Structure formats: structure tokens, C-alpha cells
C-alpha positions in Angstrom: 9.3 14.6 -23.7 12.5 13.5 -21.4 11.6 10.6 -19.1 10.3 11.2 -15.8 13.4 11.9 -13.1 13.8 8.5 -10.1 11.4 9.5 -7.8 11.9 9.9 -4.5 10.6 7.4 -1.5 10.3 9.5 2.0 8.5 9.2 4.5 5.1 11.2 4.7 4.3 14.3 5.7 0.9 15.6 7.0 0.9 18.0 3.6 0.8 14.7 2.3 -2.3 13.6 3.7 -5.3 14.1 2.0 -3.0 14.0 -1.7 -2.5 10.1 -0.4 -6.5 9.9 0.3 -7.3 10.5 -3.1 -5.1 7.7 -4.2 -6.7 5.3 -1.8 -9.9 6.2 -3.2 -8.5 5.1 -6.8 -7.0 2.3 -4.9 -10.6 0.9 -3.9 -12.0 1.7 -6.8 -10.0 -0.1 -8.8 -9.6 -3.5 -6.8 -13.3 -2.8 -6.8 -13.4 -4.7 -10.5 -11.4 -8.2 -8.9 -13.8 -8.7 -5.9 -13.1 -5.7 -3.1 -16.5 -5.1 -1.6 -14.7 -1.6 0.1 -16.7 0.9 -0.9 -13.9 3.9 -1.9 -15.4 7.2 -1.4 -17.5 5.9 1.6 -14.6 5.7 3.5 -12.4 8.7 2.3 -12.4 10.1 5.6 -11.5 6.6 8.2 -9.0 6.6 5.1 -7.4 9.8 5.7 -8.0 9.5 9.7 -5.8 6.0 9.0 -3.1 8.3 7.3 -2.7 10.7 9.4 -1.4 8.7 12.6 0.8 6.5 10.1 2.2 9.4 9.1 2.1 10.2 13.3 3.7 6.4 13.8 6.2 6.6 10.5 4.4 4.0 8.8 3.9 4.7 5.4 6.4 6.0 2.4 5.5 8.0 -0.5 7.1 7.8 -3.9 8.1 11.8 -4.6 8.4 13.1 -8.3 10.3 16.9 -8.4 12.7 18.3 -6.7 11.3 19.5 -3.3 10.1 22.8 -5.6 6.6 22.2 -5.6 4.1 21.7 -3.5 4.4 17.9 -1.9 1.0 16.6 -2.6 1.4 17.5 -5.9 4.4 15.2 -6.1 3.4 12.2 -4.9 3.1 9.2 -7.3 3.1 6.3 -5.2 2.9 5.1 -1.0 3.0 1.9 0.8 2.0 1.6 4.0 3.0 -0.8 6.7 3.3 -1.9 10.0 4.4 -4.8 12.5 1.4 -7.2 13.9 0.3 -6.3 17.3 -2.6 -8.6 17.4 -2.2 -9.7 20.7 -0.8 -13.5 20.0 2.3 -15.0 20.9 3.7 -15.9 18.0 6.8 -17.5 17.0 7.7 -15.4 14.2 7.3 -11.4 14.2 5.4 -10.4 11.2 5.7 -7.2 9.5 2.3 -6.6 6.6 2.1 -4.3 4.0 -1.5 -3.0 4.2 -1.6 -0.9 1.1 1.2 0.2 -2.0 -0.5 2.1 -4.7 1.3 3.4 -7.8 -0.1 6.1 -10.2 -1.5 4.0 -13.7 0.6 6.6 -15.7 3.5 5.2 -13.6 3.2 2.0 -13.5 6.2 0.1 -15.2 8.6 2.2 -14.1 9.9 0.2 -10.5 7.9 2.8 -8.7 5.9 -0.1 -7.0 9.1 -2.3 -6.6 11.5 0.8 -4.9 8.1 1.5 -2.5 7.7 -2.4 -1.5 11.9 -3.0 -0.5 11.6 0.2 1.1 8.7 -1.0 3.4 10.7 -4.3 4.2 13.6 -2.5 5.1 11.6 -0.6 7.6 10.0 -3.6 8.7 13.2 -5.6 8.6 14.7 -2.8 11.1 11.7 -2.8 13.1 12.2 -6.2 13.7 9.9 -8.2 11.4 10.9 -11.5 10.4 8.4 -12.1 7.8 6.5 -9.8 5.7 2.6 -10.8 4.9 0.2 -9.2 2.4 -2.8 -9.5 0.9 -3.6 -9.2 -2.9 -7.5 -10.3 -4.0 -7.8 -13.7 -5.6 -8.7 -12.1 -8.9 -6.1 -9.7 -9.8 -3.3 -11.9 -11.4 -1.5 -8.1 -11.8 -0.6 -7.8 -8.0 -0.3 -11.6 -7.4 2.0 -11.8 -10.2 3.8 -8.7 -8.9 4.0 -9.9 -5.5 5.2 -13.4 -6.7 8.6 -11.7 -8.8 9.2 -9.9 -5.8 9.4 -13.1 -3.4 6.2 -13.8 -2.1 4.6 -16.8 -1.9 1.0 -18.3 -1.1 1.0 -18.2 3.2 -3.2 -18.5 3.5 -5.9 -19.4 1.8 -9.0 -16.9 2.8 -12.6 -18.8 1.2 -15.5 -17.0 1.2 -19.2 -17.4 0.6 -21.6 -15.1 -0.8 -25.2 -15.5 1.1 -28.7 -15.7 -0.5 -32.1 -14.9 0.7 -32.3 -18.3 0.9 -29.8 -19.6 2.8 
């Protein structure tokens, strides 16, 4: 069996929206084991709308297999979403944010995630970002290690407490 060709990193299209939504649901399901409170399937439609907006704004890239002859959605093996932070506060640093990075489980370890992250960083730099921020769940050692290997350091720590009925 031959090795898969190197995926192309390209802008997502409207033809990719449902495929990316399906992959986001897979991502969200997997994050539940690391403590995420997002409900995967229950958020599919809201995520689908966000994906469609991100396609229009150019803030979503896909890793695509193949030579362009297959239906686009069938070739998506990963995606990355990113944006410039626009929260209304004045800052001395323009921050880019990577909000989602996903690679199909059967394709992990091939450098696809690294290529997607690098492409998002380039896009953010071109848009004027001075730094890039992202989040990983504290319990997700693999993700934290991946980002550390790509030069990301701890910047903030979120603290959380479960409230029971006696609180």
C-alpha cells in the first residue's frame, strides 16, 4: 500500500461546510474525555453556521487529500480555524487566535497538524497579529505537548470549580 500524498493546505469552501462540521463534532466528542463541557452533536448546527461565516471571512483552512478530482468534502483530513482577536479592548499587542485544530485520527503523526498550524500562523501574521493564542484542555497532554513543540508557552491559567448543591 502506498503512502498517502502530502495533503494540500487550502482555504475552506462552502462545499466543505458539512464535512468540517462533522469533523468538529468528532473533535468535540474526543475533548469530552479531557473535561470539555461542550456537547458535540447538540452544537452541530451552531458550529455549522460559524464554519460558513469562517469560510466567507477566510478564517478557515483545510488539509485536503487528492488531486482535486474527488468531491471536496470527501478529501478533508483536517482543518484549522483562526481569527484576529477583536474584543473591544485596547492592547499593545495584536493577538491572533487559533480556535480549533483537528486532524483525522487515522492521519495523525504525518505532520498535517503542524502544516495547518503553520499556515494559520502565516495567515494571522499577514493580518497583523503580533502573537498567537490558543487553548488546550489541561488534561489533554498530547495537545499541550504538540503546542509546546511548536513554541507555545503557558500564558494564562483558567481555574474552575464544580459547584454542588451544598455550595
